[in-house]
All heavy atoms as an XYZ file, in Angstrom:
896
protein
N     -78.995    -83.955     29.004
C     -79.481    -82.601     29.217
C     -78.334    -81.728     29.719
O     -77.599    -82.123     30.613
C     -80.612    -82.637     30.243
C     -81.193    -81.274     30.514
S     -82.710    -81.333     31.477
C     -82.040    -81.151     33.100
N     -78.163    -80.566     29.159
C     -77.127    -79.652     29.597
C     -77.559    -78.941     30.869
O     -78.728    -78.605     31.038
C     -76.862    -78.606     28.506
C     -76.322    -79.149     27.197
C     -76.284    -78.032     26.163
C     -74.942    -79.720     27.409
N     -76.642    -78.678     31.816
C     -77.011    -77.979     33.040
C     -77.256    -76.499     32.776
O     -76.777    -75.935     31.799
C     -75.793    -78.171     33.926
C     -74.664    -78.347     32.975
C     -75.252    -79.055     31.784
N     -77.994    -75.871     33.663
C     -78.239    -74.437     33.586
C     -77.129    -73.743     34.354
O     -76.769    -74.138     35.446
C     -79.596    -74.109     34.195
C     -79.946    -72.660     34.110
C     -81.374    -72.423     34.545
N     -81.739    -73.166     35.716
C     -81.466    -72.811     36.957
N     -80.808    -71.723     37.191
N     -81.842    -73.546     37.972
N     -76.575    -72.705     33.778
C     -75.457    -72.010     34.389
C     -75.761    -70.530     34.522
O     -76.463    -69.960     33.717
C     -74.201    -72.163     33.527
C     -73.756    -73.583     33.210
C     -72.589    -73.538     32.240
C     -73.367    -74.313     34.465
N     -75.178    -69.919     35.533
C     -75.237    -68.476     35.693
C     -73.806    -67.987     35.676
O     -72.979    -68.458     36.424
C     -75.920    -68.093     37.003
C     -77.367    -68.423     36.975
C     -77.816    -69.647     37.409
C     -78.275    -67.525     36.468
C     -79.147    -69.969     37.351
C     -79.613    -67.838     36.414
C     -80.047    -69.069     36.863
N     -73.522    -67.037     34.826
C     -72.157    -66.602     34.631
C     -72.081    -65.087     34.653
O     -72.912    -64.418     34.055
C     -71.623    -67.105     33.273
O     -71.808    -68.509     33.219
C     -70.160    -66.765     33.097
N     -71.089    -64.575     35.361
C     -70.829    -63.144     35.351
C     -69.850    -62.899     34.234
O     -68.769    -63.481     34.197
C     -70.234    -62.726     36.685
C     -69.996    -61.243     36.785
C     -69.469    -60.939     38.146
N     -68.174    -60.327     37.981
C     -67.475    -59.808     38.962
N     -67.898    -59.871     40.178
N     -66.318    -59.258     38.733
N     -70.233    -62.055     33.295
C     -69.354    -61.746     32.168
C     -69.164    -60.247     32.098
O     -70.025    -59.473     32.497
C     -69.913    -62.265     30.825
C     -69.981    -63.774     30.822
C     -71.263    -61.676     30.517
N     -68.021    -59.835     31.604
C     -67.780    -58.403     31.496
C     -68.636    -57.824     30.386
O     -68.831    -58.435     29.348
C     -66.303    -58.113     31.243
O     -65.906    -58.706     30.048
N     -69.151    -56.654     30.623
C     -70.069    -56.009     29.698
C     -69.481    -55.758     28.313
O     -70.198    -55.845     27.334
C     -70.589    -54.709     30.294
N     -68.172    -55.455     28.171
C     -67.656    -55.246     26.816
C     -67.879    -56.451     25.905
O     -67.981    -56.299     24.703
C     -66.170    -54.987     27.042
C     -66.120    -54.367     28.393
C     -67.197    -55.087     29.178
N     -67.987    -57.634     26.473
C     -68.293    -58.794     25.655
C     -69.741    -58.774     25.184
O     -70.086    -59.384     24.192
C     -68.054    -60.080     26.452
C     -66.617    -60.355     26.873
C     -66.562    -61.591     27.741
C     -65.721    -60.510     25.659
N     -70.577    -58.050     25.932
C     -72.003    -58.007     25.619
C     -72.383    -56.767     24.828
O     -73.187    -56.827     23.929
C     -72.817    -58.044     26.917
C     -72.572    -59.247     27.814
C     -73.307    -59.070     29.128
C     -73.024    -60.517     27.121
N     -71.820    -55.631     25.205
C     -72.209    -54.380     24.577
C     -71.164    -53.316     24.874
O     -70.718    -53.182     26.004
C     -73.567    -53.930     25.120
O     -73.811    -52.596     24.767
N     -70.795    -52.545     23.894
C     -69.811    -51.487     24.117
C     -70.418    -50.323     24.888
O     -69.701    -49.502     25.433
C     -69.257    -51.001     22.785
O     -70.295    -50.483     21.985
N     -71.736    -50.247     24.958
C     -72.405    -49.144     25.651
C     -72.338    -49.287     27.166
O     -72.522    -48.323     27.884
C     -73.865    -49.059     25.224
C     -74.038    -48.686     23.773
C     -75.501    -48.645     23.398
C     -75.665    -48.311     21.935
N     -77.062    -48.314     21.525
N     -72.097    -50.506     27.671
C     -72.092    -50.731     29.113
C     -70.702    -51.130     29.601
O     -70.562    -51.943     30.494
C     -73.099    -51.827     29.486
O     -72.772    -53.010     28.747
C     -74.520    -51.402     29.211
N     -69.664    -50.557     29.039
C     -68.290    -50.909     29.390
C     -68.036    -50.724     30.884
O     -68.485    -49.766     31.489
C     -67.324    -50.058     28.589
N     -67.305    -51.675     31.462
C     -66.958    -51.600     32.869
C     -67.988    -52.221     33.790
O     -67.709    -52.487     34.943
N     -69.172    -52.453     33.323
C     -70.219    -53.043     34.157
C     -70.178    -54.559     34.050
O     -69.581    -55.112     33.146
C     -71.581    -52.530     33.704
N     -70.805    -55.210     34.986
C     -70.909    -56.661     34.943
C     -72.373    -57.047     34.921
O     -73.220    -56.330     35.410
C     -70.208    -57.289     36.144
C     -68.727    -57.197     36.037
C     -68.041    -56.139     36.602
C     -68.008    -58.144     35.330
C     -66.679    -56.042     36.480
C     -66.642    -58.058     35.201
C     -65.983    -57.002     35.785
O     -64.635    -56.908     35.650
N     -72.639    -58.204     34.363
C     -74.015    -58.600     34.166
C     -74.158    -60.093     34.413
O     -73.273    -60.865     34.078
C     -74.373    -58.273     32.721
C     -75.761    -58.515     32.336
C     -75.915    -58.020     30.927
N     -77.295    -58.129     30.548
C     -77.731    -57.907     29.355
N     -76.898    -57.563     28.405
N     -79.001    -58.027     29.072
N     -75.234    -60.491     35.025
C     -75.522    -61.900     35.247
C     -76.165    -62.455     33.994
O     -77.153    -61.938     33.507
C     -76.475    -62.048     36.434
C     -76.843    -63.456     36.844
C     -75.614    -64.186     37.373
C     -77.915    -63.424     37.917
N     -75.571    -63.485     33.440
C     -76.084    -64.046     32.206
C     -76.532    -65.480     32.461
O     -75.767    -66.291     32.969
C     -74.989    -64.039     31.138
C     -75.435    -64.602     29.812
S     -74.179    -64.437     28.534
C     -72.987    -65.638     29.079
N     -77.748    -65.783     32.154
C     -78.270    -67.140     32.314
C     -78.106    -67.891     31.012
O     -78.469    -67.405     29.960
C     -79.735    -67.097     32.712
N     -77.523    -69.065     31.113
C     -77.344    -69.919     29.943
C     -78.068    -71.218     30.246
O     -77.759    -71.887     31.210
C     -75.844    -70.192     29.674
C     -75.676    -71.065     28.447
C     -75.091    -68.889     29.527
N     -79.039    -71.585     29.434
C     -79.840    -72.765     29.699
C     -79.882    -73.666     28.473
O     -79.729    -73.206     27.362
C     -81.258    -72.363     30.072
C     -81.342    -71.565     31.349
C     -82.789    -71.248     31.642
N     -82.938    -70.564     32.898
C     -82.898    -69.255     33.039
N     -82.709    -68.483     31.999
N     -83.044    -68.706     34.221
N     -80.120    -74.922     28.732
C     -80.325    -75.845     27.620
C     -81.712    -75.598     27.043
O     -82.566    -74.997     27.687
C     -80.196    -77.289     28.098
O     -81.261    -77.611     28.961
N     -81.957    -76.078     25.846
C     -83.252    -75.868     25.196
C     -84.396    -76.468     26.010
O     -85.489    -75.928     26.031
C     -83.225    -76.481     23.800
N     -84.155    -77.554     26.707
C     -85.221    -78.200     27.478
C     -85.417    -77.562     28.847
O     -86.335    -77.918     29.569
C     -84.913    -79.689     27.649
O     -83.708    -79.834     28.376
N     -84.562    -76.614     29.234
C     -84.605    -76.054     30.583
C     -84.751    -74.536     30.566
O     -84.339    -73.861     31.480
C     -83.317    -76.447     31.323
C     -83.406    -76.241     32.823
O     -84.523    -76.236     33.364
O     -82.348    -76.077     33.448
N     -85.333    -73.968     29.531
C     -85.365    -72.523     29.380
C     -86.363    -71.832     30.303
O     -86.241    -70.653     30.547
C     -85.701    -72.127     27.934
O     -86.952    -72.721     27.576
C     -84.612    -72.572     26.993
N     -87.332    -72.520     30.844
C     -88.361    -71.872     31.653
C     -88.085    -71.948     33.151
O     -88.732    -71.288     33.926
C     -89.710    -72.503     31.358
C     -90.068    -72.412     29.887
C     -91.494    -71.989     29.701
N     -91.888    -72.087     28.328
C     -91.816    -71.084     27.464
N     -91.348    -69.934     27.831
N     -92.211    -71.245     26.224
N     -87.149    -72.739     33.587
C     -86.886    -72.911     35.015
C     -85.998    -71.782     35.543
O     -84.863    -71.619     35.098
C     -86.197    -74.255     35.258
C     -86.071    -74.571     36.711
C     -85.423    -75.936     36.907
N     -84.586    -75.823     38.066
C     -83.266    -75.888     38.076
N     -82.625    -76.113     36.979
N     -82.590    -75.748     39.180
N     -86.487    -70.992     36.486
C     -85.657    -69.923     37.052
C     -84.621    -70.504     38.020
O     -84.699    -71.669     38.412
C     -86.673    -69.056     37.797
C     -87.775    -69.994     38.145
C     -87.826    -71.019     37.040
N     -83.660    -69.695     38.405
C     -82.650    -70.124     39.367
C     -83.323    -70.463     40.693
O     -84.263    -69.794     41.122
C     -81.631    -69.013     39.579
N     -82.826    -71.504     41.339
C     -83.363    -71.876     42.651
C     -82.814    -70.908     43.699
O     -81.803    -70.226     43.477
C     -82.969    -73.312     43.031
O     -81.546    -73.376     43.181
C     -83.431    -74.316     41.985
N     -83.457    -70.863     44.854
C     -82.972    -70.015     45.947
C     -81.568    -70.436     46.368
O     -80.725    -69.599     46.693
C     -83.924    -70.080     47.137
C     -85.250    -69.397     46.865
O     -85.308    -68.545     45.953
O     -86.238    -69.707     47.569
N     -81.305    -71.739     46.362
C     -79.986    -72.242     46.728
C     -78.910    -71.778     45.761
O     -77.811    -71.391     46.177
N     -79.194    -71.816     44.462
C     -78.240    -71.346     43.458
C     -77.944    -69.868     43.659
O     -76.788    -69.444     43.633
C     -78.794    -71.572     42.050
C     -78.815    -73.012     41.613
C     -79.578    -73.242     40.328
O     -80.534    -72.480     40.033
O     -79.231    -74.197     39.617
N     -78.988    -69.082     43.871
C     -78.809    -67.641     44.079
C     -77.980    -67.365     45.331
O     -77.093    -66.513     45.333
C     -80.158    -66.950     44.185
C     -80.929    -66.911     42.895
C     -82.302    -66.295     43.128
C     -83.177    -66.414     41.916
N     -84.550    -65.944     42.165
N     -78.271    -68.092     46.420
C     -77.564    -67.891     47.686
C     -76.074    -68.208     47.536
O     -75.216    -67.425     47.965
C     -78.199    -68.759     48.778
C     -77.506    -68.666     50.091
N     -77.625    -67.577     50.924
C     -76.650    -69.525     50.708
C     -76.889    -67.764     51.994
N     -76.285    -68.949     51.892
N     -75.768    -69.349     46.931
C     -74.367    -69.752     46.737
C     -73.665    -68.767     45.815
O     -72.535    -68.343     46.074
C     -74.288    -71.190     46.199
C     -74.742    -72.164     47.292
C     -72.885    -71.526     45.715
C     -74.953    -73.582     46.806
N     -74.335    -68.369     44.747
C     -73.775    -67.403     43.794
C     -73.405    -66.106     44.521
O     -72.285    -65.605     44.396
C     -74.783    -67.137     42.678
C     -74.280    -66.215     41.597
C     -73.668    -66.718     40.458
C     -74.408    -64.837     41.708
C     -73.197    -65.884     39.465
C     -73.939    -63.989     40.726
C     -73.335    -64.512     39.606
O     -72.857    -63.671     38.629
N     -74.351    -65.561     45.292
C     -74.104    -64.299     45.998
C     -72.955    -64.424     46.998
O     -72.116    -63.529     47.108
C     -75.371    -63.836     46.721
C     -76.462    -63.392     45.760
O     -76.149    -63.090     44.588
O     -77.635    -63.358     46.184
N     -72.909    -65.524     47.733
C     -71.872    -65.719     48.738
C     -70.484    -65.808     48.094
O     -69.520    -65.228     48.593
C     -72.169    -66.977     49.546
C     -71.450    -67.017     50.849
C     -72.202    -67.844     51.850
C     -71.545    -67.687     53.201
N     -72.169    -68.480     54.209
N     -70.379    -66.517     46.979
C     -69.092    -66.637     46.298
C     -68.695    -65.332     45.616
O     -67.508    -64.994     45.564
C     -69.121    -67.781     45.288
C     -69.216    -69.183     45.901
C     -69.382    -70.235     44.817
C     -68.017    -69.488     46.775
N     -69.651    -64.590     45.095
C     -69.350    -63.290     44.489
C     -68.737    -62.355     45.525
O     -67.766    -61.653     45.248
C     -70.611    -62.648     43.902
C     -71.080    -63.279     42.599
S     -69.900    -63.173     41.279
C     -70.043    -61.463     40.844
N     -69.308    -62.346     46.718
C     -68.796    -61.475     47.781
C     -67.435    -61.925     48.282
O     -66.554    -61.106     48.536
C     -69.769    -61.436     48.956
C     -71.048    -60.719     48.664
C     -72.037    -60.802     49.815
O     -71.834    -61.544     50.776
N     -73.112    -60.055     49.711
N     -67.245    -63.237     48.416
C     -66.025    -63.748     49.010
C     -64.831    -63.853     48.081
O     -63.695    -63.763     48.532
N     -65.061    -64.038     46.785
C     -63.963    -64.282     45.856
C     -63.816    -63.244     44.753
O     -62.781    -63.193     44.100
C     -64.126    -65.663     45.200
C     -64.120    -66.871     46.125
C     -64.451    -68.133     45.345
C     -62.787    -67.002     46.833
N     -64.828    -62.455     44.493
C     -64.839    -61.508     43.372
C     -64.368    -62.183     42.080
O     -63.411    -61.749     41.437
C     -63.969    -60.295     43.672
O     -64.438    -59.614     44.803
N     -65.049    -63.259     41.678
C     -64.599    -64.009     40.501
C     -64.852    -63.268     39.192
O     -65.710    -62.406     39.108
C     -65.444    -65.282     40.564
C     -66.690    -64.865     41.264
C     -66.270    -63.822     42.254
N     -64.067    -63.641     38.185
C     -64.290    -63.104     36.845
C     -65.369    -63.911     36.139
O     -66.058    -63.394     35.265
C     -62.996    -63.143     36.017
O     -62.460    -64.462     36.056
C     -61.976    -62.172     36.573
N     -65.508    -65.191     36.500
C     -66.580    -66.044     35.993
C     -67.084    -66.908     37.137
O     -66.298    -67.369     37.960
C     -66.104    -66.951     34.861
C     -65.742    -66.228     33.599
C     -65.324    -67.207     32.526
C     -64.883    -66.469     31.273
N     -64.350    -67.396     30.261
N     -68.385    -67.114     37.173
C     -68.980    -67.940     38.214
C     -70.239    -68.596     37.679
O     -71.099    -67.929     37.107
C     -69.328    -67.092     39.445
C     -70.027    -67.789     40.605
C     -69.192    -68.945     41.142
C     -70.334    -66.799     41.712
N     -70.321    -69.907     37.837
C     -71.505    -70.660     37.430
C     -71.903    -71.566     38.583
O     -71.069    -72.268     39.146
C     -71.217    -71.485     36.188
N     -73.172    -71.529     38.961
C     -73.704    -72.385     40.022
C     -74.908    -73.119     39.458
O     -75.838    -72.502     38.953
C     -74.129    -71.558     41.261
C     -74.734    -72.454     42.315
C     -72.961    -70.778     41.825
N     -74.896    -74.451     39.565
C     -75.970    -75.268     39.030
C     -76.426    -76.263     40.074
O     -75.605    -76.966     40.668
C     -75.489    -76.052     37.788
O     -74.947    -75.133     36.850
C     -76.629    -76.812     37.145
N     -77.722    -76.312     40.319
C     -78.300    -77.338     41.191
C     -78.423    -78.605     40.355
O     -79.306    -78.721     39.523
C     -79.667    -76.883     41.707
C     -80.287    -77.850     42.696
O     -79.849    -79.025     42.741
O     -81.205    -77.445     43.416
N     -77.515    -79.540     40.571
C     -77.501    -80.756     39.752
C     -78.405    -81.850     40.314
O     -78.464    -82.943     39.773
C     -76.070    -81.280     39.616
O     -75.520    -81.576     40.881
N     -79.130    -81.541     41.391
C     -80.031    -82.523     41.997
C     -81.450    -82.391     41.467
O     -82.362    -83.018     41.993
C     -80.029    -82.361     43.518
O     -80.518    -81.078     43.881
N     -81.648    -81.550     40.482
C     -82.978    -81.381     39.919
C     -83.821    -80.358     40.645
O     -85.030    -80.306     40.475
N     -83.201    -79.542     41.481
C     -83.933    -78.470     42.147
C     -84.146    -78.662     43.632
O     -84.635    -77.765     44.307
N     -83.780    -79.803     44.185
C     -84.020    -80.026     45.613
C     -82.908    -79.466     46.492
O     -83.079    -79.365     47.703
C     -84.258    -81.506     45.912
S     -82.796    -82.531     45.809
N     -81.775    -79.108     45.916
C     -80.717    -78.452     46.677
C     -79.748    -79.381     47.384
O     -79.011    -78.941     48.256
N     -79.717    -80.651     47.008
C     -78.806    -81.562     47.695
C     -77.451    -81.697     47.005
O     -76.478    -82.125     47.620
C     -79.447    -82.945     47.846
O     -79.662    -83.530     46.581
N     -77.357    -81.323     45.719
C     -76.098    -81.408     44.971
C     -75.937    -80.167     44.097
O     -76.894    -79.741     43.454
C     -76.093    -82.636     44.044
C     -75.939    -83.966     44.727
S     -74.263    -84.273     45.295
C     -73.381    -84.417     43.772
N     -74.730    -79.626     44.082
C     -74.443    -78.453     43.267
C     -73.149    -78.651     42.494
O     -72.246    -79.362     42.946
C     -74.302    -77.194     44.128
C     -75.608    -76.727     44.709
C     -76.028    -77.157     45.958
C     -76.428    -75.858     44.003
C     -77.232    -76.735     46.494
C     -77.637    -75.430     44.532
C     -78.029    -75.871     45.776
O     -79.217    -75.451     46.287
N     -73.073    -77.991     41.363
C     -71.838    -77.891     40.601
C     -71.472    -76.410     40.588
O     -72.286    -75.572     40.192
C     -71.997    -78.408     39.151
C     -70.708    -78.212     38.368
C     -72.418    -79.864     39.148
N     -70.272    -76.095     41.050
C     -69.804    -74.714     41.116
C     -68.567    -74.597     40.241
O     -67.593    -75.328     40.438
C     -69.472    -74.304     42.567
C     -68.853    -72.923     42.606
C     -70.710    -74.371     43.444
N     -68.627    -73.708     39.268
C     -67.480    -73.419     38.412
C     -67.086    -71.972     38.666
O     -67.897    -71.069     38.473
C     -67.845    -73.606     36.944
C     -68.249    -75.029     36.609
C     -68.712    -75.166     35.175
O     -67.886    -74.902     34.274
O     -69.885    -75.511     34.983
N     -65.864    -71.769     39.126
C     -65.436    -70.422     39.502
C     -64.043    -70.136     38.945
O     -63.151    -70.964     39.012
C     -65.493    -70.232     41.043
C     -64.603    -71.218     41.762
C     -65.158    -68.831     41.452
N     -63.913    -68.943     38.361
C     -62.638    -68.452     37.862
C     -62.344    -67.158     38.603
O     -63.153    -66.220     38.549
C     -62.732    -68.186     36.353
C     -61.455    -67.612     35.757
C     -61.626    -67.287     34.292
O     -61.446    -68.191     33.459
O     -61.963    -66.122     33.999
N     -61.214    -67.122     39.316
C     -60.900    -65.941     40.123
C     -59.401    -65.672     40.137
O     -58.590    -66.604     40.162
C     -61.400    -66.134     41.550
N     -59.066    -64.411     40.138
C     -57.664    -63.992     40.175
C     -57.010    -64.401     41.499
O     -55.818    -64.700     41.540
C     -57.574    -62.471     39.993
C     -56.168    -61.946     39.850
C     -55.413    -62.515     38.650
O     -56.010    -62.635     37.569
O     -54.223    -62.841     38.802
N     -57.775    -64.462     42.570
C     -57.210    -64.834     43.874
C     -56.721    -66.285     43.903
O     -56.020    -66.686     44.835
C     -58.214    -64.582     45.002
S     -59.715    -65.568     44.906
N     -57.028    -67.075     42.886
C     -56.553    -68.461     42.797
C     -55.157    -68.565     42.167
O     -54.567    -69.632     42.187
C     -57.515    -69.311     41.966
C     -58.858    -69.538     42.591
C     -59.959    -69.807     41.787
C     -59.050    -69.508     43.952
C     -61.209    -70.042     42.342
C     -60.289    -69.739     44.524
C     -61.376    -70.007     43.719
N     -54.658    -67.467     41.615
C     -53.375    -67.511     40.924
C     -52.258    -67.968     41.877
O     -52.183    -67.525     43.003
C     -53.034    -66.145     40.329
C     -51.862    -66.211     39.340
C     -51.719    -64.955     38.501
N     -52.874    -64.599     37.696
C     -53.214    -65.172     36.541
N     -52.507    -66.173     36.074
N     -54.266    -64.746     35.871
N     -51.426    -68.876     41.411
C     -50.284    -69.423     42.159
C     -50.695    -70.197     43.410
O     -49.916    -70.323     44.354
C     -49.290    -68.310     42.532
C     -48.722    -67.605     41.310
O     -48.495    -68.286     40.287
O     -48.525    -66.380     41.374
N     -51.931    -70.698     43.432
C     -52.424    -71.521     44.541
C     -52.810    -72.875     43.954
O     -53.412    -72.946     42.881
C     -53.638    -70.856     45.230
C     -53.230    -69.525     45.857
C     -54.233    -71.775     46.284
C     -54.381    -68.766     46.473
N     -52.496    -73.942     44.673
C     -52.817    -75.281     44.173
C     -54.329    -75.469     44.058
O     -55.110    -74.795     44.741
C     -52.243    -76.349     45.105
O     -52.970    -76.387     46.316
N     -54.737    -76.396     43.211
C     -56.172    -76.668     43.028
C     -56.827    -77.118     44.335
O     -57.984    -76.799     44.587
C     -56.385    -77.719     41.947
C     -56.093    -77.178     40.567
C     -56.623    -78.110     39.498
N     -56.247    -77.619     38.199
C     -57.087    -77.017     37.381
N     -58.324    -76.841     37.732
N     -56.678    -76.600     36.205
N     -56.095    -77.868     45.137
C     -56.637    -78.318     46.426
C     -56.945    -77.115     47.314
O     -58.025    -77.018     47.906
C     -55.655    -79.280     47.128
C     -56.105    -79.585     48.545
C     -55.497    -80.561     46.321
N     -56.021    -76.167     47.378
C     -56.240    -74.967     48.209
C     -57.330    -74.074     47.624
O     -58.080    -73.436     48.370
C     -54.939    -74.201     48.394
C     -53.979    -74.940     49.302
C     -52.737    -74.140     49.580
C     -51.819    -74.952     50.497
N     -50.593    -74.227     50.816
N     -57.445    -74.022     46.290
C     -58.524    -73.256     45.663
C     -59.878    -73.816     46.098
O     -60.780    -73.073     46.490
C     -58.402    -73.314     44.138
C     -57.198    -72.616     43.575
C     -57.011    -72.885     42.095
O     -57.836    -73.510     41.427
N     -55.899    -72.400     41.543
N     -59.990    -75.138     46.028
C     -61.237    -75.800     46.431
C     -61.509    -75.586     47.915
O     -62.659    -75.367     48.314
C     -61.165    -77.302     46.099
O     -60.902    -77.446     44.706
C     -62.464    -78.010     46.443
N     -60.464    -75.624     48.717
C     -60.633    -75.385     50.157
C     -61.151    -73.974     50.426
O     -61.964    -73.775     51.336
C     -59.319    -75.630     50.886
C     -58.936    -77.097     50.953
S     -57.276    -77.404     51.586
C     -57.411    -76.795     53.255
N     -60.700    -72.995     49.628
C     -61.192    -71.622     49.789
C     -62.697    -71.561     49.545
O     -63.440    -70.922     50.303
C     -60.464    -70.680     48.821
C     -59.028    -70.420     49.169
S     -58.136    -69.510     47.881
C     -58.918    -67.904     47.968
N     -63.149    -72.225     48.486
C     -64.580    -72.257     48.171
C     -65.342    -72.978     49.292
O     -66.375    -72.500     49.762
C     -64.827    -72.936     46.806
C     -66.314    -73.143     46.555
C     -64.203    -72.113     45.687
N     -64.820    -74.112     49.729
C     -65.486    -74.882     50.780
C     -65.584    -74.093     52.086
O     -66.598    -74.182     52.791
C     -64.764    -76.202     51.024
C     -64.960    -77.186     49.895
O     -65.829    -77.015     49.046
N     -64.133    -78.216     49.864
N     -64.548    -73.315     52.418
C     -64.598    -72.499     53.636
C     -65.701    -71.447     53.541
O     -66.408    -71.193     54.516
C     -63.254    -71.817     53.885
C     -62.358    -72.627     54.760
C     -61.119    -71.836     55.179
N     -59.971    -72.678     54.846
C     -59.041    -72.379     53.972
N     -59.034    -71.240     53.336
N     -58.065    -73.215     53.733
N     -65.842    -70.832     52.374
C     -66.893    -69.823     52.201
C     -68.286    -70.435     52.321
O     -69.230    -69.770     52.754
C     -66.762    -69.139     50.839
C     -65.633    -68.128     50.712
C     -65.471    -67.686     49.263
C     -65.904    -66.914     51.591
N     -68.424    -71.691     51.924
C     -69.736    -72.353     51.925
C     -69.855    -73.393     53.037
O     -70.669    -74.314     52.954
C     -69.981    -73.013     50.561
C     -69.986    -72.068     49.367
C     -70.098    -72.845     48.069
C     -71.116    -71.047     49.493
N     -69.078    -73.244     54.096
C     -69.045    -74.222     55.189
C     -70.439    -74.495     55.761
O     -70.832    -75.647     55.935
C     -68.108    -73.720     56.289
C     -67.916    -74.684     57.416
C     -66.927    -74.145     58.431
C     -66.735    -75.151     59.540
N     -65.721    -74.688     60.504
N     -71.183    -73.448     56.029
C     -72.533    -73.604     56.606
C     -73.473    -74.314     55.626
O     -74.235    -75.204     55.999
C     -73.088    -72.226     56.973
C     -74.458    -72.247     57.572
C     -74.931    -70.838     57.853
C     -76.434    -70.832     57.981
N     -77.016    -69.550     57.652
N     -73.394    -73.930     54.354
C     -74.277    -74.499     53.335
C     -73.955    -75.970     53.057
O     -74.844    -76.764     52.781
C     -74.178    -73.694     52.043
C     -74.754    -72.309     52.114
C     -73.889    -71.284     52.844
O     -72.723    -71.595     53.204
O     -74.373    -70.173     53.062
N     -72.684    -76.338     53.154
C     -72.270    -77.714     52.882
C     -72.885    -78.703     53.869
O     -73.097    -79.867     53.538
C     -70.742    -77.832     52.906
C     -70.041    -77.336     51.653
C     -68.534    -77.236     51.870
C     -70.336    -78.235     50.478
N     -73.186    -78.247     55.068
C     -73.781    -79.129     56.078
C     -75.149    -79.656     55.642
O     -75.549    -80.741     56.045
C     -73.919    -78.391     57.410
C     -72.598    -78.088     58.063
C     -72.780    -77.308     59.345
C     -71.426    -76.947     59.920
N     -71.553    -76.160     61.146
N     -75.847    -78.883     54.811
C     -77.187    -79.261     54.367
C     -77.202    -79.911     52.988
O     -78.267    -80.212     52.467
C     -78.104    -78.026     54.347
C     -78.276    -77.420     55.731
O     -78.295    -78.189     56.715
O     -78.387    -76.188     55.814
N     -76.026    -80.131     52.394
C     -75.936    -80.704     51.050
C     -75.474    -82.149     51.112
O     -74.776    -82.554     52.040
C     -74.908    -79.949     50.212
C     -75.277    -78.577     49.805
S     -73.939    -77.933     48.775
C     -74.138    -76.194     49.060
N     -75.834    -82.884     50.076
C     -75.289    -84.228     49.902
C     -73.876    -84.129     49.332
O     -72.992    -84.896     49.703
C     -76.188    -85.047     48.968
C     -75.646    -86.390     48.650
N     -75.577    -87.406     49.583
C     -75.117    -86.889     47.520
C     -75.029    -88.471     49.018
N     -74.753    -88.177     47.763
N     -73.660    -83.171     48.432
C     -72.343    -82.990     47.850
C     -72.267    -81.785     46.951
O     -73.277    -81.182     46.592
N     -71.030    -81.411     46.606
C     -70.814    -80.265     45.736
C     -69.556    -80.528     44.908
O     -68.515    -80.907     45.442
C     -70.630    -78.989     46.555
C     -70.412    -77.760     45.713
S     -70.357    -76.226     46.666
C     -68.874    -76.458     47.623
N     -69.669    -80.342     43.614
C     -68.522    -80.463     42.709
C     -67.993    -79.066     42.455
O     -68.736    -78.183     42.010
C     -68.967    -81.112     41.410
C     -67.849    -81.333     40.450
C     -68.346    -82.080     39.241
N     -67.244    -82.233     38.309
C     -67.403    -82.386     37.024
N     -68.607    -82.429     36.501
N     -66.359    -82.508     36.247
N     -66.727    -78.852     42.755
C     -66.124    -77.535     42.620
C     -65.050    -77.584     41.539
O     -64.137    -78.408     41.604
C     -65.502    -77.063     43.956
C     -64.859    -75.699     43.793
C     -66.551    -77.039     45.061
N     -65.173    -76.712     40.546
C     -64.214    -76.601     39.454
C     -63.628    -75.193     39.486
O     -64.333    -74.221     39.204
C     -64.899    -76.865     38.112
C     -65.672    -78.192     38.017
C     -66.567    -78.191     36.817
C     -64.689    -79.336     37.981
N     -62.369    -75.088     39.865
C     -61.720    -73.792     39.997
C     -60.741    -73.561     38.848
O     -60.126    -74.501     38.354
C     -60.951    -73.718     41.314
S     -61.969    -73.909     42.774
N     -60.604    -72.303     38.479
C     -59.627    -71.932     37.447
C     -59.161    -70.503     37.671
O     -59.753    -69.755     38.437
C     -60.218    -72.089     36.048
O     -61.311    -71.227     35.878
N     -58.082    -70.161     36.973
C     -57.488    -68.827     37.057
C     -57.723    -68.143     35.710
O     -57.576    -68.776     34.664
C     -55.982    -68.939     37.351
C     -55.323    -67.581     37.375
C     -55.748    -69.676     38.655
N     -58.078    -66.846     35.717
C     -58.254    -66.159     34.438
C     -56.937    -66.095     33.661
O     -55.858    -66.097     34.263
C     -58.728    -64.756     34.829
C     -58.613    -64.642     36.281
C     -58.312    -65.986     36.853
N     -57.024    -66.054     32.346
C     -55.797    -65.953     31.550
C     -55.018    -64.696     31.918
O     -55.601    -63.650     32.206
C     -56.297    -65.866     30.105
C     -57.731    -66.246     30.137
C     -58.222    -66.053     31.522
N     -53.699    -64.817     31.928
C     -52.851    -63.672     32.238
C     -52.974    -62.630     31.139
O     -53.011    -62.960     29.959
C     -51.401    -64.109     32.383
N     -53.035    -61.377     31.532
C     -53.098    -60.289     30.556
C     -51.682    -59.894     30.176
O     -50.775    -59.881     31.007
C     -53.856    -59.077     31.114
O     -53.220    -58.660     32.322
C     -55.293    -59.420     31.385
N     -51.498    -59.555     28.916
C     -50.176    -59.134     28.446
C     -49.976    -57.669     28.770
O     -50.855    -56.847     28.525
C     -50.064    -59.373     26.945
C     -50.133    -60.833     26.591
C     -50.007    -61.020     25.105
C     -50.123    -62.491     24.760
N     -50.023    -62.712     23.321
N     -48.779    -57.320     29.297
C     -48.528    -55.909     29.657
C     -48.382    -55.011     28.460
O     -48.219    -55.323     27.374
C     -47.218    -55.965     30.441
C     -46.629    -57.304     30.232
C     -47.686    -58.181     29.618
């Protein structure tokens, strides 16, 4: 089964009428189309959006909805020229309080592609 992801994508990829805006896009597997985001997914998503201003962000409750395990995929410009260990530490610091109540969290960090001048 594919995990459910929430991703912030730039509006020009979605529609030329909403240029400059950002939109939350839900991507679900065919077997998981009716399940809304859990409160934990929304909370983690909002906290990381505020703290990192990522270009892409996906939060998935991989524990089946109970909130004990999460997969976080984040792409942010603030990660540029920082080691993967330090990128993960940045995410963990932002979610320090939430991590105390979790069994675990898988964090996948990346840097957006460099734009050509």
